[in-house]
N, C-alpha and C positions, 0 to 999 in steps of 0.2 A: 578103355580105361578112363574113369572120370578124373578130372584134373581140378587142383586147388589153384585158382588164379587170383592175384592181386592187382588191382589198378591204382596207380599213384595219381590222384586228381587234385589239382591246385586250384583254390579260389584266388583268382588273380585279379589285380586292378583292371578294370574294364577299359581297354584303350579307347573305346568309342564314347565313354562318359567320363573323361579326365577333368577334374575340377582344379583350377589353378588359383593362387592367390594374387594379390596386386602386384607383388614384385616379380610375378612370372613363375614362381615355383610351384610344384605339384603339391596340392593338398590331399595327401593319401587318406586322411581320415575321412574327408568329404566324397572322395571318388568311390563309386559303387563297385562291388566285386562281381565277377562272373567266372564260370567254369572255363578254364583255359581251353582254348580251341584244339590245340593238339592233343590235350588229354581227352577230349571228346573222341578223337580218332583212336586212342588207346582203349577207352571204354568200349567203343564199338568193335574193336578187334578182340577184346576179351569175351564180349558176348557171343561173337561169332564163333570163337573156339568152343565156348561152353555149349553152344546150340548144335555143334557137330560132334562133340566128345562127352558131353555131359559134365557134371561137376558143379562148382560153385564160383561166383565172382565176388570178390570182397573189395570194396572201396577203401582206400586208406589215404588220409589227408591230414595236413597240418595247417592251422590258421596262422598266417605270418604277417597279417595286417591288422592294426588295431584302429580304434580302441576295442579291446575285447569285449567290454560289457555291452556295446552296441552291436558289434559284429557278430555275436553268437547265432542269433536268429537268421541273420542272412547268410551265414556260413552253413547252417543246416539246410536251408532252401537249395544252395548250390550242390551240397552233397546229395540231396534227394533228387536232383535233376540226372544226376549219374545213376541212381537207383531206379529211376523212371525208364532209363535206357536199357534196363535188363540186369543190372547188378542185384545181388541178393541181400547184401548187408554192408554197412559201413562202420569204420572205426576211425575216430578222428582225435587228434591232438590239439588240445587248447591250453597254451601256457604263455605267461608273459614273456619268458625268456626267449621264446621264438619270434618275438616282435621286435624290430622288423626282420623280414626274412634274410637268412643267409644259407646258401647251399650246404655248407659243411654242417651247420647246426640242424637244419632240416633233415639232412641225410641221416645224421646220428639218430635223431628221435624216430624217424620213419623205419630205420633198420632194427631199432630196438623193439618197435611196435610189431613189425613183421615176424620177428623171432619170438615174442611173446604169444603171438597168435598161432603160431606152429608153422610147419613146413609148407611152403608154397612151391608148386612145380613151375610156375610161370608168373613173373612180375612184369607188367607192361606200364609204360608211361609215354608221355608225349616227347617229342624231340627236344622241347623247350617250353617253358611257360611263356605266355603271351604279354607278360609285363616286363620282367627282368631279363628273360631270354638268356640265361647263362648256359642252359643245356648240360649242366653238371649233375643233377640230382640222380639220374639213372646209373651213371658210372659210379658215383660215390656210394650209392646204396649197394650195388653190386660188389663193390670192393670190401665194404664192411660185412657183408654177408658171406664173402668168400665163394661167390659163383661167377660164371661167365657172363660177359655183358655184349650185346650185340646193338650198335646204335644206327640211327637213321634208316630204319627198315620200312620199305615201301611195300613189301609182299612177304606174308608169313604163313607157313604151312607146318602144322604140328602133327607129328606122327606119335599119338598118345601111347599106342601099344609099344613102339620101339623106344619110346622116351627121348625123341629127338625133335629138332626144330631145324626147318630150311628156311632161310631168309634172303631176300634180295635187298642189299644196302645201296642207297642213293648216295653216291660220292660226287665230288666236284668234277672229276675227270672221267666218270663212267659209272656203271653198275657193278656190284660185286656180289657174287653168290656164295653164301656160307652156310655151315652145318654145325649144330652144337648140340650138346646133350642137356637134358633137363636135369636139375633146376637152373634157371638163368633169368637174367633181366634183359628186357628188350625195350628200346625206345622206338616209337613209330613216327613217321612223318605224316604230313597233311595229305599225301597221295596214297596213303595206305588204304583208305576206304572213305565212304561218304557216311558220317554219322547219322544214325536214325533220328528222327523227330518223334518223341514219345506221344502216344495218344492220351486223350483225357483220362481214359480208363487206367492206363499205365501210371499216369501221374497220381491219380487217387490211390492205386495199390502201393506206390512208393511211399506214401504217407504212413503206411502201416508196417514198413520194413524197418528193422532195427537198426539205430545209429547210437553206437556207444562211444563216450567220450573219455579221454585219458589226459592226465598231466605228466610232466616229465617224471615226477616222483613215482608215479604208478608205474612207469617203464623202467624204473630203476636207473634213470639217467641223472647224474648228480648235477652236471653243469655242461653247458654249450657255449661256444664262442657267440658273443652278442655283439654284432657290428653297431657302429654309430653312423646313421644315415644323415650326413651332413647336408646334403642337398639333392633334389631331384627335380630336373627341369625338362621341358619338352624342347625339342630341336626346333628353332625358329627358322622358317622358311620365307625369305623375302623375295617376291616376284619383281622382276624388272619392268613390267608392264610396257613393253615395246609395242608401239602401234605402227603397223606397216600399211601405207597408203599407196595405191597404184591404180592405173586406169584399167587394167585387166588382171585376170587371175594368173596369166602367165607372167607379167611383170611382178605381181605380188609374190609369186613363188620364188622368182629369180632374186628378189630382195630378201626374202626369207632365208634363202640359201646363202647368200652373201653374209647375212648376219650371223647365222650359225657358223660359218666358216671363220669369222672373225672371233667368235667365242670358243672355237676350238672344238666344237661339237661334231662338225662335218669335215671331210678332207676330200678334195678332188683327186 
């Protein structure tokens, strides 16, 4: 049985390219965007299911970082990266009300778009975005759609004929095996797979795949909660720059151990 699969893919602030102002705050408008790393795992999982069972993979995304006028082209390029990995089409939401991002507002918009597009058997997303790392979107979307939600999945098996999913969840104190019926929402971890790197030919083909844009009004969403982002700062890490001098490696190691014990890092 062919499956209709949706992947929630976020254009996140690139943590490797963070731009800061003179006061130390993050300049979100100047920081480049990138496809969230965990969402790459979700795209890979979706494409693998399609390759095994057939069907289609639809990328669903919402632009949550502005300014919108300058971000539109950058946003489309990021969405097309997911298309190059093997997804078939993309549907994106661009609306000033979703900037800056908020899990509840984004979830309401995404759920409305999924309902507008029709029934999906499986909705996949990463365990969290790589910028805000709230980990809330998958569960909120599932609740709004009224379907089950399986989080932190590191192994996924789909029985298309039986309409069920078997998954292994990666929890803090161990692994948990679960089974659920379709339709449902699943968030995958970074251990779920190794995302493929698109070839040049796949990238060129992705440029011809459809990307349709919506506003909240198009989705029948009247209003969403709009947070005020007061401040966003990087965690400042200050090194102590302790220099250990000794006549031999053995003495240096002993001094290092003594210092780590003083700091509470080691205990004898």
